[in-house]
C-alpha positions as CSV (number, residue, x, y, z in Angstrom):
1,M,63.8,-25.7,78.3
2,K,65.0,-22.4,78.3
3,R,64.2,-19.6,75.9
4,H,65.5,-15.9,75.9
5,A,64.7,-12.7,74.6
6,T,66.6,-9.3,74.5
7,A,65.2,-5.9,75.1
8,V,67.1,-2.7,74.1
9,W,66.3,0.6,75.5
10,E,67.4,4.4,74.7
11,G,66.3,7.5,76.6
12,N,63.8,8.1,79.0
13,L,60.0,6.5,79.1
14,Q,57.8,8.7,77.1
15,E,60.1,9.6,74.1
16,G,62.6,6.6,74.3
17,K,62.6,3.6,71.9
18,G,63.3,-0.1,72.2
19,R,64.2,-3.3,70.0
20,L,63.2,-6.9,71.5
21,T,64.6,-9.6,69.8
22,T,63.6,-13.3,70.4
23,Q,66.3,-16.1,70.8
24,S,64.2,-17.7,67.7
25,G,64.1,-14.7,65.5
26,A,60.0,-14.2,65.8
27,L,60.9,-11.2,66.5
28,N,64.1,-9.4,65.3
29,E,64.6,-5.6,66.4
30,K,61.2,-5.1,66.7
31,R,60.2,-1.5,67.5
32,Y,58.3,-1.0,71.0
33,D,57.8,2.3,73.1
34,F,55.7,4.3,74.8
35,R,53.1,5.0,72.0
36,T,52.9,1.3,70.9
37,R,52.6,0.5,74.7
38,F,49.9,2.5,75.4
39,E,48.7,5.2,72.8
40,N,48.7,2.9,69.6
41,E,45.4,0.2,69.9
42,D,45.6,-1.7,66.6
43,G,49.4,-2.4,66.6
44,S,50.2,-0.9,63.3
45,A,53.3,1.0,65.0
46,G,55.0,-1.4,67.1
47,T,54.7,-4.2,69.5
48,N,54.8,-4.3,73.4
49,P,55.5,-6.5,76.3
50,E,51.8,-7.0,76.8
51,E,51.0,-8.2,73.4
52,L,53.9,-10.4,73.9
53,I,52.4,-11.9,76.8
54,A,48.9,-12.4,75.0
55,A,50.7,-14.6,72.3
56,A,52.2,-16.5,74.9
57,H,48.8,-17.0,76.6
58,A,47.0,-18.3,74.0
59,G,49.9,-20.5,72.7
60,C,50.0,-21.9,75.6
61,F,46.3,-22.5,76.6
62,A,45.5,-23.8,72.8
63,M,48.7,-26.2,73.3
64,Q,47.4,-27.7,76.7
65,L,43.7,-28.3,75.7
66,S,44.7,-29.9,72.2
67,H,46.4,-32.4,74.5
68,F,43.4,-32.8,76.8
69,L,41.3,-33.5,73.6
70,A,43.3,-36.1,72.5
71,E,43.3,-37.5,76.0
72,N,39.4,-37.6,76.0
73,G,39.6,-39.5,72.3
74,T,38.2,-36.1,70.7
75,P,41.1,-34.2,68.9
76,A,40.2,-31.1,68.0
77,T,40.0,-30.3,64.0
78,K,41.2,-26.7,65.1
79,L,41.5,-24.4,67.9
80,D,41.6,-20.6,66.9
81,A,42.5,-19.0,70.5
82,K,42.9,-15.5,71.2
83,A,43.7,-13.6,74.6
84,T,43.3,-9.9,74.9
85,V,45.9,-8.4,77.6
86,E,44.7,-5.1,79.0
87,V,47.2,-3.2,80.6
88,K,46.1,0.8,82.6
89,P,48.8,3.3,83.3
90,G,50.0,3.7,86.3
91,E,47.5,0.5,87.2
92,G,49.7,-2.4,85.1
93,I,48.2,-5.3,83.7
94,K,44.4,-6.1,84.4
95,G,43.7,-9.3,82.7
96,S,43.4,-11.8,80.3
97,A,40.6,-13.0,78.4
98,L,41.1,-16.1,76.3
99,V,38.0,-16.3,73.3
100,L,38.2,-19.8,71.6
101,E,36.6,-20.9,68.5
102,A,36.9,-25.1,68.2
103,D,36.3,-27.3,65.8
104,V,36.1,-30.5,68.1
105,P,34.0,-33.3,66.4
106,G,32.1,-35.9,68.6
107,I,32.8,-34.1,71.8
108,D,30.0,-33.5,74.4
109,P,29.7,-29.8,74.8
110,D,29.7,-30.0,78.4
111,K,33.0,-31.9,78.5
112,F,34.6,-29.6,75.8
113,Q,33.9,-26.9,78.4
114,E,35.1,-28.7,81.0
115,L,38.0,-29.7,79.4
116,A,38.7,-26.2,78.0
117,K,38.4,-24.6,82.0
118,K,40.9,-27.5,82.6
119,A,43.5,-26.0,80.0
120,K,43.0,-22.7,80.9
121,E,43.7,-23.2,84.9
122,G,46.4,-25.7,84.2
123,C,48.3,-23.8,80.8
124,P,51.8,-23.0,82.4
125,V,51.2,-18.8,81.2
126,S,48.2,-19.4,82.7
127,G,49.9,-20.2,86.4
128,A,52.3,-17.5,85.6
129,L,49.6,-15.1,85.2
130,S,47.9,-16.1,87.8
131,A,48.2,-12.6,90.1
132,I,45.6,-11.3,87.0
133,S,42.1,-12.3,86.7
134,I,41.9,-15.0,83.8
135,T,38.3,-15.4,81.8
136,L,37.6,-17.7,79.1
137,E,34.7,-18.0,76.4
138,A,35.0,-21.1,74.8
139,K,32.5,-22.0,72.1
140,L,32.5,-25.0,69.1
141,V,32.0,-24.5,65.6
């Protein structure tokens, strides 16, 4: 499967502006600019590439872990995964921190940690992000 997204940018880096659109329509002419990338921490002004990487990483990790849990005979009731991608101007993306709260009835806590680590290392987005630090904090709720 192939998916695509487009970015249209007008102007220079600091005063310019852009719009992102995804094939699915999840993003349609979504605004991004220097401010949304490096200054607006709460995300209210628009999106940025790092936020989209974080969404992809959290989603991929949760899907991969759900597969491993089902294979283990302990399917999850709910996986609440969050990825935080850090970018520093002039330095690039520094890492992705995965935080997971999981409701998995009947699983041994050590097995849960083993499968969460396996999912972190095995999801395709983690592979694509292998040049950066990826951390995981996983807990059962």
